[in-house]
MIRO-19486 format. One line per 4 residues: number of its first residue (from 1); their letters; for each residue z, y, x of N, C-alpha, C, CB. Coordinates in nm, 4 decimals, m for minus. Last residue first. Glycine has a CB too. Layout:
N
NUM> A> Z/Y/X/Z/Y/X/Z/Y/X/Z/Y/X ~ ...
***
This chain:
74
74> RGEF> 1.2045/m1.4334/m4.6936/1.3247/m1.4105/m4.7765/1.3115/m1.4784/m4.9081/1.3497/m1.2623/m4.7981 ~ 0.9757/m1.4479/m4.5475/1.0729/m1.5549/m4.5304/1.2008/m1.5357/m4.6100/1.1066/m1.5682/m4.3871 ~ 0.9226/m1.1036/m4.4986/0.8689/m1.2398/m4.4969/0.9821/m1.3403/m4.4748/0.7607/m1.2547/m4.3865 ~ 1.0114/m0.8519/m4.4715/1.0462/m0.9183/m4.5963/1.0006/m1.0641/m4.5989/0.9855/m0.8436/m4.7128
70> MSLV> 0.9102/m0.7566/m4.2427/1.0554/m0.7702/m4.2452/1.1020/m0.8412/m4.3722/1.1217/m0.6326/m4.2343 ~ 0.6228/m0.9478/m4.1497/0.6858/m0.8452/m4.2320/0.8350/m0.8654/m4.2289/0.6330/m0.8486/m4.3771 ~ 0.4663/m1.0147/m3.8472/0.5609/m1.0585/m3.9495/0.6188/m0.9378/m4.0215/0.6736/m1.1434/m3.8875 ~ 0.1425/m1.0537/m3.7526/0.2499/m0.9555/m3.7622/0.3399/m0.9968/m3.8773/0.1942/m0.8105/m3.7828
66> KKKG> m0.0164/m1.2747/m3.5405/0.0335/m1.2533/m3.6761/0.1494/m1.1544/m3.6701/0.0781/m1.3879/m3.7421 ~ m0.2846/m1.1937/m3.3306/m0.1428/m1.2207/m3.3433/m0.0984/m1.1884/m3.4861/m0.0615/m1.1389/m3.2397 ~ m0.5925/m1.3520/m3.2856/m0.5171/m1.2440/m3.3492/m0.3712/m1.2864/m3.3621/m0.5769/m1.2082/m3.4888 ~ m0.6882/m1.4726/m2.9624/m0.6618/m1.4897/m3.1043/m0.5833/m1.3718/m3.1580/m0.5864/m1.6197/m3.1299
62> PKII> m0.9257/m1.3469/m2.7260/m0.7868/m1.3690/m2.7691/m0.7767/m1.3848/m2.9202/m0.6978/m1.2532/m2.7234 ~ m1.1749/m1.5110/m2.5819/m1.1570/m1.4181/m2.6941/m1.0164/m1.4436/m2.7454/m1.2674/m1.4383/m2.8088 ~ m1.2390/m1.5469/m2.2418/m1.1547/m1.5839/m2.3541/m1.1545/m1.4720/m2.4576/m1.0114/m1.6148/m2.3070 ~ m1.4305/m1.6829/m1.9922/m1.4204/m1.5704/m2.0836/m1.3454/m1.6182/m2.2073/m1.5619/m1.5132/m2.1206
58> TCNA> m1.3889/m1.7709/m1.6615/m1.3727/m1.8163/m1.7989/m1.3541/m1.6921/m1.8841/m1.2514/m1.9160/m1.8142 ~ m1.5949/m1.7989/m1.3639/m1.4974/m1.7343/m1.4519/m1.4939/m1.8021/m1.5883/m1.5300/m1.5853/m1.4680 ~ m1.7973/m1.9023/m1.2095/m1.6665/m1.8813/m1.1465/m1.5612/m1.8212/m1.2383/m1.6824/m1.7933/m1.0283 ~ m2.0345/m1.9110/m1.3457/m1.9837/m2.0379/m1.2929/m1.8408/m2.0253/m1.2391/m2.0757/m2.0886/m1.1826
54> RLYY> m2.0861/m1.6426/m1.3955/m2.0449/m1.7295/m1.5068/m1.9841/m1.8596/m1.4576/m2.1638/m1.7598/m1.5971 ~ m1.9588/m1.3932/m1.1912/m2.0482/m1.5077/m1.1990/m1.9971/m1.6017/m1.3070/m2.0589/m1.5805/m1.0620 ~ m1.9156/m1.0650/m1.3105/m1.8533/m1.1938/m1.2794/m1.9591/m1.3021/m1.2898/m1.7333/m1.2238/m1.3747 ~ m1.9126/m0.7143/m1.2374/m1.9838/m0.8370/m1.2719/m1.9003/m0.9579/m1.2329/m2.1216/m0.8419/m1.2027
50> GDSV> m1.7290/m0.4317/m1.3702/m1.8102/m0.5016/m1.2720/m1.8754/m0.6265/m1.3278/m1.7269/m0.5375/m1.1537 ~ m1.5888/m0.3025/m1.5708/m1.5416/m0.2871/m1.4330/m1.6239/m0.3616/m1.3294/m1.4011/m0.3326/m1.4239 ~ m1.7148/m0.3702/m1.8135/m1.7075/m0.2301/m1.7719/m1.6680/m0.2112/m1.6252/m1.6095/m0.1573/m1.8590 ~ m1.9076/m0.6640/m1.7320/m1.8058/m0.5946/m1.8100/m1.7947/m0.4539/m1.7521/m1.6667/m0.6706/m1.8067
46> KIAE> m2.1597/m0.8964/m1.7255/m2.1242/m0.7593/m1.6877/m2.0219/m0.7059/m1.7862/m2.2497/m0.6673/m1.6837 ~ m2.1974/m1.2149/m1.5921/m2.1532/m1.1390/m1.7090/m2.1100/m1.0021/m1.6589/m2.0360/m1.2122/m1.7862 ~ m2.4597/m1.4320/m1.4620/m2.3502/m1.3351/m1.4519/m2.3193/m1.2694/m1.5863/m2.3845/m1.2279/m1.3491 ~ m2.6615/m1.6258/m1.5100/m2.5793/m1.6341/m1.3899/m2.4549/m1.5464/m1.3928/m2.6610/m1.5978/m1.2720
42> NTYS> m2.7985/m1.5687/m1.7380/m2.7544/m1.7075/m1.7204/m2.6589/m1.7217/m1.6023/m2.8751/m1.7992/m1.7006 ~ m2.6456/m1.2516/m1.8131/m2.7623/m1.3336/m1.7812/m2.7124/m1.4774/m1.7733/m2.8325/m1.2877/m1.6456 ~ m2.5219/m0.9838/m2.0202/m2.5066/m1.1072/m1.9438/m2.6442/m1.1652/m1.9135/m2.4195/m1.2100/m2.0209 ~ m2.3292/m0.6859/m2.1018/m2.4511/m0.7670/m2.0999/m2.4225/m0.8942/m2.0205/m2.5718/m0.6875/m2.0377
38> EILV> m2.0709/m0.5980/m2.1611/m2.1848/m0.5074/m2.1783/m2.3167/m0.5833/m2.1854/m2.1896/m0.4064/m2.0642 ~ m1.7774/m0.6922/m2.3094/m1.8931/m0.7424/m2.2354/m2.0094/m0.6498/m2.2661/m1.9268/m0.8917/m2.2732 ~ m1.4796/m0.5060/m2.2739/m1.5984/m0.5359/m2.3526/m1.7058/m0.5923/m2.2616/m1.6497/m0.4101/m2.4262 ~ m1.1399/m0.6131/m2.2161/m1.2644/m0.5486/m2.1749/m1.3768/m0.5895/m2.2699/m1.3003/m0.5859/m2.0283
34> AKEA> m0.8656/m0.7153/m2.2083/m0.9154/m0.6195/m2.3087/m1.0358/m0.5406/m2.2578/m0.8040/m0.5224/m2.3489 ~ m0.8303/m0.7740/m1.8657/m0.7711/m0.7893/m1.9985/m0.8256/m0.6788/m2.0883/m0.6145/m0.7845/m1.9922 ~ m0.9294/m0.9603/m1.5861/m0.9544/m0.8441/m1.6719/m0.8938/m0.8726/m1.8087/m1.1082/m0.8129/m1.6837 ~ m0.8147/m1.1799/m1.4664/m0.8755/m1.0778/m1.3811/m0.8989/m0.9486/m1.4579/m1.0072/m1.1285/m1.3231
30> IAGN> m0.5615/m1.4169/m1.4793/m0.6350/m1.3152/m1.5541/m0.6849/m1.2071/m1.4586/m0.5460/m1.2533/m1.6649 ~ m0.6187/m1.7316/m1.3201/m0.5436/m1.6059/m1.3303/m0.6280/m1.5024/m1.4043/m0.5033/m1.5531/m1.1890 ~ m0.7796/m1.9529/m1.2799/m0.6565/m1.9692/m1.3551/m0.5705/m1.8450/m1.3694/m0.5772/m2.0730/m1.2927 ~ m1.0075/m1.8496/m1.1458/m0.9143/m1.9402/m1.0774/m0.7790/m1.9487/m1.1470/m0.8943/m1.8952/m0.9341
26> VWVE> m1.0214/m1.5879/m1.3690/m1.0816/m1.6429/m1.2473/m0.9750/m1.7254/m1.1759/m1.1377/m1.5289/m1.1537 ~ m1.0933/m1.4615/m1.6914/m1.0035/m1.5393/m1.6063/m1.0818/m1.5948/m1.4879/m0.9363/m1.6544/m1.6865 ~ m1.1082/m1.1919/m1.9021/m1.1820/m1.2637/m1.7980/m1.0789/m1.3307/m1.7077/m1.2768/m1.1670/m1.7158 ~ m1.0939/m1.1380/m2.2525/m1.0235/m1.1503/m2.1249/m1.1136/m1.2278/m2.0300/m0.8839/m1.2215/m2.1420
22> VFEK> m1.2408/m0.8985/m2.4807/m1.2227/m1.0321/m2.4239/m1.1362/m1.0223/m2.2993/m1.3596/m1.0978/m2.3907 ~ m1.2990/m0.7224/m2.7860/m1.2425/m0.7293/m2.6520/m1.2216/m0.8740/m2.6094/m1.1104/m0.6527/m2.6457 ~ m1.6056/m0.6807/m2.9598/m1.4720/m0.7396/m2.9524/m1.4267/m0.7488/m2.8067/m1.4702/m0.8794/m3.0185 ~ m1.8466/m0.5875/m3.0784/m1.7671/m0.5042/m2.9873/m1.6211/m0.5502/m2.9819/m1.7738/m0.3570/m3.0306
18> KLIV> m2.0166/m0.7475/m3.2153/m1.8976/m0.7021/m3.2886/m1.8085/m0.6096/m3.2061/m1.8169/m0.8215/m3.3343 ~ m2.2055/m0.7956/m3.0115/m2.2461/m0.7348/m3.1379/m2.1275/m0.6748/m3.2130/m2.3156/m0.8377/m3.2254 ~ m2.0435/m0.9244/m2.8207/m2.1139/m0.8000/m2.7873/m2.1494/m0.7257/m2.9154/m2.2419/m0.8289/m2.7038 ~ m1.9589/m1.1505/m2.9564/m1.8581/m1.0508/m2.9170/m1.9219/m0.9187/m2.8754/m1.7724/m1.1048/m2.8024
14> EDLD> m2.2159/m1.2749/m2.9997/m2.1271/m1.2406/m3.1108/m2.0258/m1.1333/m3.0717/m2.0542/m1.3649/m3.1596 ~ m2.3155/m1.3255/m2.7436/m2.3871/m1.2336/m2.8335/m2.2957/m1.1848/m2.9455/m2.5115/m1.3024/m2.8933 ~ m2.1315/m1.5208/m2.6604/m2.1339/m1.3902/m2.5951/m2.2049/m1.2864/m2.6809/m2.2017/m1.4004/m2.4590 ~ m2.2010/m1.7321/m2.8323/m2.0633/m1.6815/m2.8286/m2.0607/m1.5399/m2.7709/m1.9726/m1.7754/m2.7448
10> ENTI> m2.4678/m1.7670/m2.7554/m2.4376/m1.7238/m2.8917/m2.2957/m1.6681/m2.9012/m2.4553/m1.8404/m2.9898 ~ m2.4396/m1.8690/m2.5014/m2.4994/m1.7362/m2.5164/m2.4707/m1.6808/m2.6555/m2.6517/m1.7417/m2.4911 ~ m2.1157/m2.0388/m2.4840/m2.2600/m2.0300/m2.5080/m2.3087/m1.8848/m2.5127/m2.2956/m2.1005/m2.6387 ~ m1.8410/m1.9859/m2.4371/m1.9210/m2.0661/m2.3449/m2.0702/m2.0400/m2.3610/m1.8923/m2.2134/m2.3657
6> LERN> m1.5287/m1.8610/m2.4639/m1.6679/m1.8289/m2.4956/m1.7563/m1.8957/m2.3917/m1.6921/m1.6739/m2.4990 ~ m1.2374/m1.9987/m2.5979/m1.3216/m1.9840/m2.4794/m1.4663/m1.9608/m2.5237/m1.3110/m2.1098/m2.3872 ~ m0.9994/m1.8402/m2.7949/m1.1212/m1.9209/m2.7953/m1.2013/m1.8926/m2.6695/m1.2062/m1.8926/m2.9213 ~ m0.6628/m1.8588/m2.9137/m0.7602/m1.8067/m2.8182/m0.8815/m1.8983/m2.8183/m0.6990/m1.7952/m2.6750
2> QM> m0.6138/m1.9115/m3.2714/m0.5964/m1.9420/m3.1300/m0.6959/m1.8656/m3.0440/m0.6110/m2.0912/m3.1060 ~ m0.4555/m1.7554/m3.5433/m0.5806/m1.7915/m3.4780/m0.5555/m1.8093/m3.3284/m0.6900/m1.6837/m3.5036
***
């Protein structure tokens, strides 16, 4: 599964409801890794360490990494 950018209010509602960790990116650099979104408005997103303006950040839901078995591919 690939990383997914969260754009809509529905996207944000989903990760809040499921208590899924997200990454916050600002200006192409990661600002927060593995944080929960606590709440949001049309202007800002609140995570445990503070607030980010929605216009200035990108919220990413990391994709699941596949764990390879030592027997896979034999």
